[in-house]
C-alpha positions, 0 to 999 in steps of 0.5 A: 522467470523469477517473481521479481523479473515478472513484476519488473516486466508488468511494471514496464508494460503498464506504462506508468508515468516516470514519476509513478514508476520511480515511486514504485521502485522506491517503495520496492526498495524500502519494503524490501529493507523493512522486510529484511529488518522485520522478518518478512520475505524480502522478495515478496516485499519488493514485488509488492512494492513494484506492483502496488500502484499499478492502477493509481493512474487510471481514471475513476471510471477505469478503476470502477470498471476494473472493480466490476471486472474482478467482482469486487464489492465497492462501498460508498466511500470507495466509489466516491474516492475510487482512484485514491482508495480502490486502486489498491484492491484493483491492483491486488486483483490484477497482481493475482491475475498475473499469477503472483502469490496471495501474500503479495496480492494481500499486501498490495490490497492493504497498502492504502487503508491498512486494516486489522490483522495485517501481516508483517509483509502487509505492514512493510508495504504500508509503511514503505509507501509513505516513507520511500526515499522520494517522500519528503513530507514533514516528519518522514525522517522521524517515521523512517527512524521509527520503522527501524525500531518498531514497525507497529509504531510506524504504522500507528503514526502513519494511520494517525496522520492519515486520520487527522488529515482526512478529518481536517478536510471534513472527511470521515476516514474509511472504516478499514483505516479506523480498524487499523488505528484501533488495533494499533492503539491497543498494541501500543505500550 
């Protein structure tokens, strides 16, 4: 069985809602396309896309229990927003437990908050999650076009957008997200 077939099986077995499954499939297609464009492994990108939200529909308590099961250290922001933030790290551990590569697990781990030192595969998934075909937010088409010219620029646009949205709601962005923002700001001309 190939990794992609295995990922398809895991995705179906987890019983995600039809909407979330469609999102995962859209992310897989978008991540694969970006990987082909930017030189990451297309199959790894597709697999990471299929598996990235395995734990997104779990309850807060379930996500926290899975974090404990996988011996993850949970910071206060992740604890407060467990489903929104911690689902990525928990899904990465679940993917690793299923035997998927460390590169795939790492991309899954970073798909929500990003972080400094992201690989091309990590960035492909990060950008694909926000720009897959089912996304319709204002400005998504511009970011899709931007991702074809510069993956770094698209990631910077997305992390800026996330930081602005959080601050407009009176929330401070996670330090991992801020590390990505600072790194990308430093690489832009």
